[in-house]
PyMOL Python script that loads the backbone (N, CA, C, O; Angstrom):
from pymol import cmd

cmd.read_pdbstr("""\
ATOM      1  N   UNK A   1     136.579 105.294 126.696  1.00  0.00           N
ATOM      2  CA  UNK A   1     135.439 104.487 127.165  1.00  0.00           C
ATOM      3  C   UNK A   1     134.119 105.383 127.125  1.00  0.00           C
ATOM      4  O   UNK A   1     134.130 106.538 127.550  1.00  0.00           O
ATOM      5  N   UNK A   2     133.134 104.861 126.661  1.00  0.00           N
ATOM      6  CA  UNK A   2     131.814 105.486 126.549  1.00  0.00           C
ATOM      7  C   UNK A   2     131.161 105.434 127.930  1.00  0.00           C
ATOM      8  O   UNK A   2     131.082 104.356 128.519  1.00  0.00           O
ATOM      9  N   UNK A   3     130.677 106.599 128.481  1.00  0.00           N
ATOM     10  CA  UNK A   3     129.995 106.581 129.677  1.00  0.00           C
ATOM     11  C   UNK A   3     128.562 106.190 129.598  1.00  0.00           C
ATOM     12  O   UNK A   3     127.944 106.241 128.535  1.00  0.00           O
ATOM     13  N   UNK A   4     128.019 105.790 130.746  1.00  0.00           N
ATOM     14  CA  UNK A   4     126.643 105.253 130.795  1.00  0.00           C
ATOM     15  C   UNK A   4     125.541 106.305 130.533  1.00  0.00           C
ATOM     16  O   UNK A   4     124.499 105.983 129.963  1.00  0.00           O
ATOM     17  N   UNK A   5     125.781 107.577 130.958  1.00  0.00           N
ATOM     18  CA  UNK A   5     124.720 108.567 130.796  1.00  0.00           C
ATOM     19  C   UNK A   5     124.926 109.358 129.498  1.00  0.00           C
ATOM     20  O   UNK A   5     125.814 110.210 129.467  1.00  0.00           O
ATOM     21  N   UNK A   6     124.225 109.147 128.519  1.00  0.00           N
ATOM     22  CA  UNK A   6     124.280 109.940 127.256  1.00  0.00           C
ATOM     23  C   UNK A   6     123.025 110.689 127.114  1.00  0.00           C
ATOM     24  O   UNK A   6     122.056 110.137 126.593  1.00  0.00           O
ATOM     25  N   UNK A   7     122.956 112.009 127.570  1.00  0.00           N
ATOM     26  CA  UNK A   7     121.728 112.811 127.684  1.00  0.00           C
ATOM     27  C   UNK A   7     121.007 112.817 126.323  1.00  0.00           C
ATOM     28  O   UNK A   7     121.598 112.907 125.247  1.00  0.00           O
ATOM     29  N   UNK A   8     119.708 112.715 126.468  1.00  0.00           N
ATOM     30  CA  UNK A   8     118.790 112.830 125.259  1.00  0.00           C
ATOM     31  C   UNK A   8     117.436 113.329 125.838  1.00  0.00           C
ATOM     32  O   UNK A   8     116.791 112.646 126.632  1.00  0.00           O
ATOM     33  N   UNK A   9     117.064 114.473 125.432  1.00  0.00           N
ATOM     34  CA  UNK A   9     115.862 115.100 125.933  1.00  0.00           C
ATOM     35  C   UNK A   9     114.541 114.278 125.633  1.00  0.00           C
ATOM     36  O   UNK A   9     113.689 114.102 126.504  1.00  0.00           O
ATOM     37  N   UNK A  10     114.435 113.829 124.448  1.00  0.00           N
ATOM     38  CA  UNK A  10     113.179 113.005 124.049  1.00  0.00           C
ATOM     39  C   UNK A  10     113.119 111.732 124.779  1.00  0.00           C
ATOM     40  O   UNK A  10     112.047 111.381 125.272  1.00  0.00           O
ATOM     41  N   UNK A  11     114.182 111.004 124.894  1.00  0.00           N
ATOM     42  CA  UNK A  11     114.207 109.681 125.617  1.00  0.00           C
ATOM     43  C   UNK A  11     113.896 109.943 127.106  1.00  0.00           C
ATOM     44  O   UNK A  11     113.171 109.180 127.744  1.00  0.00           O
ATOM     45  N   UNK A  12     114.458 111.035 127.639  1.00  0.00           N
ATOM     46  CA  UNK A  12     114.205 111.369 129.072  1.00  0.00           C
ATOM     47  C   UNK A  12     112.807 111.687 129.346  1.00  0.00           C
ATOM     48  O   UNK A  12     112.253 111.293 130.373  1.00  0.00           O
ATOM     49  N   UNK A  13     112.194 112.423 128.414  1.00  0.00           N
ATOM     50  CA  UNK A  13     110.812 112.860 128.648  1.00  0.00           C
ATOM     51  C   UNK A  13     109.881 111.575 128.469  1.00  0.00           C
ATOM     52  O   UNK A  13     108.916 111.391 129.210  1.00  0.00           O
ATOM     53  N   UNK A  14     110.217 110.725 127.472  1.00  0.00           N
ATOM     54  CA  UNK A  14     109.351 109.509 127.223  1.00  0.00           C
ATOM     55  C   UNK A  14     109.379 108.570 128.406  1.00  0.00           C
ATOM     56  O   UNK A  14     108.360 107.961 128.736  1.00  0.00           O
ATOM     57  N   UNK A  15     110.522 108.438 129.052  1.00  0.00           N
ATOM     58  CA  UNK A  15     110.640 107.490 130.219  1.00  0.00           C
ATOM     59  C   UNK A  15     110.169 108.057 131.502  1.00  0.00           C
ATOM     60  O   UNK A  15     109.525 107.352 132.278  1.00  0.00           O
ATOM     61  N   UNK A  16     110.467 109.357 131.783  1.00  0.00           N
ATOM     62  CA  UNK A  16     110.163 109.962 133.095  1.00  0.00           C
ATOM     63  C   UNK A  16     109.186 111.152 133.045  1.00  0.00           C
ATOM     64  O   UNK A  16     109.002 111.831 134.055  1.00  0.00           O
ATOM     65  N   UNK A  17     108.608 111.392 131.977  1.00  0.00           N
ATOM     66  CA  UNK A  17     107.726 112.542 131.709  1.00  0.00           C
ATOM     67  C   UNK A  17     106.394 112.353 132.437  1.00  0.00           C
ATOM     68  O   UNK A  17     106.086 111.278 132.950  1.00  0.00           O
ATOM     69  N   UNK A  18     105.637 113.411 132.459  1.00  0.00           N
ATOM     70  CA  UNK A  18     104.372 113.446 133.223  1.00  0.00           C
ATOM     71  C   UNK A  18     103.347 112.466 132.617  1.00  0.00           C
ATOM     72  O   UNK A  18     102.658 111.776 133.370  1.00  0.00           O
ATOM     73  N   UNK A  19     103.233 112.390 131.338  1.00  0.00           N
ATOM     74  CA  UNK A  19     102.248 111.483 130.731  1.00  0.00           C
ATOM     75  C   UNK A  19     102.589 110.035 130.993  1.00  0.00           C
ATOM     76  O   UNK A  19     101.707 109.234 131.301  1.00  0.00           O
ATOM     77  N   UNK A  20     103.910 109.674 130.871  1.00  0.00           N
ATOM     78  CA  UNK A  20     104.267 108.276 131.117  1.00  0.00           C
ATOM     79  C   UNK A  20     104.150 107.901 132.575  1.00  0.00           C
ATOM     80  O   UNK A  20     103.930 106.733 132.896  1.00  0.00           O
ATOM     81  N   UNK A  21     104.296 108.902 133.499  1.00  0.00           N
ATOM     82  CA  UNK A  21     104.085 108.565 134.926  1.00  0.00           C
ATOM     83  C   UNK A  21     102.521 108.359 135.178  1.00  0.00           C
ATOM     84  O   UNK A  21     102.087 107.482 135.925  1.00  0.00           O
ATOM     85  N   UNK A  22     101.753 109.229 134.500  1.00  0.00           N
ATOM     86  CA  UNK A  22     100.269 109.177 134.762  1.00  0.00           C
ATOM     87  C   UNK A  22      99.683 107.874 134.222  1.00  0.00           C
ATOM     88  O   UNK A  22      98.602 107.468 134.649  1.00  0.00           O
ATOM     89  N   UNK A  23     100.389 107.196 133.270  1.00  0.00           N
ATOM     90  CA  UNK A  23      99.748 105.995 132.708  1.00  0.00           C
ATOM     91  C   UNK A  23      99.766 104.787 133.637  1.00  0.00           C
ATOM     92  O   UNK A  23      98.911 103.912 133.503  1.00  0.00           O
ATOM     93  N   UNK A  24     100.682 104.709 134.547  1.00  0.00           N
ATOM     94  CA  UNK A  24     100.800 103.566 135.409  1.00  0.00           C
ATOM     95  C   UNK A  24     100.288 103.951 136.856  1.00  0.00           C
ATOM     96  O   UNK A  24     100.329 105.123 137.229  1.00  0.00           O
ATOM     97  N   UNK A  25      99.812 102.954 137.648  1.00  0.00           N
ATOM     98  CA  UNK A  25      99.345 103.160 138.941  1.00  0.00           C
ATOM     99  C   UNK A  25     100.554 103.662 139.817  1.00  0.00           C
ATOM    100  O   UNK A  25     100.412 104.597 140.605  1.00  0.00           O
ATOM    101  N   UNK A  26     101.731 103.012 139.650  1.00  0.00           N
ATOM    102  CA  UNK A  26     102.889 103.355 140.466  1.00  0.00           C
ATOM    103  C   UNK A  26     103.318 104.771 140.110  1.00  0.00           C
ATOM    104  O   UNK A  26     103.736 105.530 140.985  1.00  0.00           O
ATOM    105  N   UNK A  27     103.218 105.133 138.842  1.00  0.00           N
ATOM    106  CA  UNK A  27     103.602 106.389 138.439  1.00  0.00           C
ATOM    107  C   UNK A  27     102.666 107.487 139.008  1.00  0.00           C
ATOM    108  O   UNK A  27     103.150 108.572 139.326  1.00  0.00           O
ATOM    109  N   UNK A  28     101.374 107.247 139.142  1.00  0.00           N
ATOM    110  CA  UNK A  28     100.438 108.135 139.749  1.00  0.00           C
ATOM    111  C   UNK A  28     100.787 108.330 141.170  1.00  0.00           C
ATOM    112  O   UNK A  28     100.696 109.460 141.650  1.00  0.00           O
ATOM    113  N   UNK A  29     101.199 107.277 141.926  1.00  0.00           N
ATOM    114  CA  UNK A  29     101.543 107.305 143.304  1.00  0.00           C
ATOM    115  C   UNK A  29     102.810 108.170 143.399  1.00  0.00           C
ATOM    116  O   UNK A  29     102.907 108.985 144.316  1.00  0.00           O
ATOM    117  N   UNK A  30     103.824 108.017 142.451  1.00  0.00           N
ATOM    118  CA  UNK A  30     104.938 108.803 142.560  1.00  0.00           C
ATOM    119  C   UNK A  30     104.680 110.308 142.523  1.00  0.00           C
ATOM    120  O   UNK A  30     105.207 111.101 143.302  1.00  0.00           O
ATOM    121  N   UNK A  31     103.800 110.641 141.525  1.00  0.00           N
ATOM    122  CA  UNK A  31     103.370 112.123 141.389  1.00  0.00           C
ATOM    123  C   UNK A  31     102.673 112.540 142.646  1.00  0.00           C
ATOM    124  O   UNK A  31     102.925 113.633 143.152  1.00  0.00           O
ATOM    125  N   UNK A  32     101.832 111.735 143.153  1.00  0.00           N
ATOM    126  CA  UNK A  32     101.060 112.119 144.447  1.00  0.00           C
ATOM    127  C   UNK A  32     102.071 112.291 145.634  1.00  0.00           C
ATOM    128  O   UNK A  32     101.923 113.212 146.438  1.00  0.00           O
ATOM    129  N   UNK A  33     103.042 111.442 145.726  1.00  0.00           N
ATOM    130  CA  UNK A  33     104.032 111.595 146.741  1.00  0.00           C
ATOM    131  C   UNK A  33     104.857 112.816 146.652  1.00  0.00           C
ATOM    132  O   UNK A  33     105.179 113.441 147.662  1.00  0.00           O
ATOM    133  N   UNK A  34     105.210 113.174 145.431  1.00  0.00           N
ATOM    134  CA  UNK A  34     105.964 114.387 145.158  1.00  0.00           C
ATOM    135  C   UNK A  34     105.137 115.695 145.402  1.00  0.00           C
ATOM    136  O   UNK A  34     105.643 116.753 145.776  1.00  0.00           O
ATOM    137  N   UNK A  35     103.810 115.500 145.149  1.00  0.00           N
ATOM    138  CA  UNK A  35     102.899 116.638 145.446  1.00  0.00           C
ATOM    139  C   UNK A  35     102.844 116.850 146.994  1.00  0.00           C
ATOM    140  O   UNK A  35     102.926 117.974 147.488  1.00  0.00           O
ATOM    141  N   UNK A  36     102.701 115.719 147.725  1.00  0.00           N
ATOM    142  CA  UNK A  36     102.666 115.834 149.201  1.00  0.00           C
ATOM    143  C   UNK A  36     103.897 116.459 149.759  1.00  0.00           C
ATOM    144  O   UNK A  36     103.836 117.291 150.664  1.00  0.00           O
ATOM    145  N   UNK A  37     105.044 116.052 149.209  1.00  0.00           N
ATOM    146  CA  UNK A  37     106.275 116.531 149.710  1.00  0.00           C
ATOM    147  C   UNK A  37     106.516 118.032 149.424  1.00  0.00           C
ATOM    148  O   UNK A  37     107.292 118.719 150.088  1.00  0.00           O
ATOM    149  N   UNK A  38     105.725 118.520 148.291  1.00  0.00           N
ATOM    150  CA  UNK A  38     105.769 119.920 147.956  1.00  0.00           C
ATOM    151  C   UNK A  38     106.932 120.185 146.914  1.00  0.00           C
ATOM    152  O   UNK A  38     107.486 121.283 146.866  1.00  0.00           O
ATOM    153  N   UNK A  39     107.257 119.202 146.135  1.00  0.00           N
ATOM    154  CA  UNK A  39     108.266 119.392 145.106  1.00  0.00           C
ATOM    155  C   UNK A  39     107.752 120.431 144.087  1.00  0.00           C
ATOM    156  O   UNK A  39     106.590 120.474 143.684  1.00  0.00           O
ATOM    157  N   UNK A  40     108.737 121.257 143.720  1.00  0.00           N
ATOM    158  CA  UNK A  40     108.451 122.261 142.637  1.00  0.00           C
ATOM    159  C   UNK A  40     108.310 121.590 141.316  1.00  0.00           C
ATOM    160  O   UNK A  40     107.440 121.953 140.525  1.00  0.00           O
ATOM    161  N   UNK A  41     109.159 120.596 141.046  1.00  0.00           N
ATOM    162  CA  UNK A  41     109.154 119.831 139.797  1.00  0.00           C
ATOM    163  C   UNK A  41     108.527 118.393 140.112  1.00  0.00           C
ATOM    164  O   UNK A  41     109.125 117.638 140.879  1.00  0.00           O
ATOM    165  N   UNK A  42     107.403 118.043 139.557  1.00  0.00           N
ATOM    166  CA  UNK A  42     106.899 116.747 139.773  1.00  0.00           C
ATOM    167  C   UNK A  42     107.587 115.638 138.960  1.00  0.00           C
ATOM    168  O   UNK A  42     107.861 114.531 139.422  1.00  0.00           O
ATOM    169  N   UNK A  43     107.844 116.052 137.675  1.00  0.00           N
ATOM    170  CA  UNK A  43     108.446 115.199 136.744  1.00  0.00           C
ATOM    171  C   UNK A  43     109.473 115.956 135.876  1.00  0.00           C
ATOM    172  O   UNK A  43     109.617 117.172 136.002  1.00  0.00           O
ATOM    173  N   UNK A  44     110.186 115.227 134.994  1.00  0.00           N
ATOM    174  CA  UNK A  44     111.206 115.916 134.199  1.00  0.00           C
ATOM    175  C   UNK A  44     110.481 116.836 133.148  1.00  0.00           C
ATOM    176  O   UNK A  44     111.118 117.697 132.541  1.00  0.00           O
ATOM    177  N   UNK A  45     109.202 116.648 132.956  1.00  0.00           N
ATOM    178  CA  UNK A  45     108.402 117.493 132.016  1.00  0.00           C
ATOM    179  C   UNK A  45     108.279 118.972 132.512  1.00  0.00           C
ATOM    180  O   UNK A  45     108.016 119.897 131.743  1.00  0.00           O
ATOM    181  N   UNK A  46     108.487 119.124 133.840  1.00  0.00           N
ATOM    182  CA  UNK A  46     108.399 120.439 134.439  1.00  0.00           C
ATOM    183  C   UNK A  46     109.649 121.233 134.248  1.00  0.00           C
ATOM    184  O   UNK A  46     109.660 122.433 134.523  1.00  0.00           O
ATOM    185  N   UNK A  47     110.695 120.618 133.791  1.00  0.00           N
ATOM    186  CA  UNK A  47     111.969 121.329 133.535  1.00  0.00           C
ATOM    187  C   UNK A  47     111.896 122.220 132.393  1.00  0.00           C
ATOM    188  O   UNK A  47     111.461 121.766 131.334  1.00  0.00           O
ATOM    189  N   UNK A  48     112.280 123.470 132.474  1.00  0.00           N
ATOM    190  CA  UNK A  48     112.307 124.304 131.259  1.00  0.00           C
ATOM    191  C   UNK A  48     113.590 124.915 131.020  1.00  0.00           C
ATOM    192  O   UNK A  48     113.755 125.639 130.038  1.00  0.00           O
TER     193      UNK A  48
END
""", "prot")
cmd.dss("prot")
cmd.show_as("cartoon", "prot")
cmd.util.cbc("prot")
cmd.orient("prot")
């Protein structure tokens, strides 16, 4: 049986990356919330 999570870096970045978050108002709020919380990684784009 094929599992639901099939990792793909480009798809992950497109859906949850910094630019895609910045485009929407909810996404901007998400980034702001994570900044307030003091997260080291704001989005998946920060993973290296």
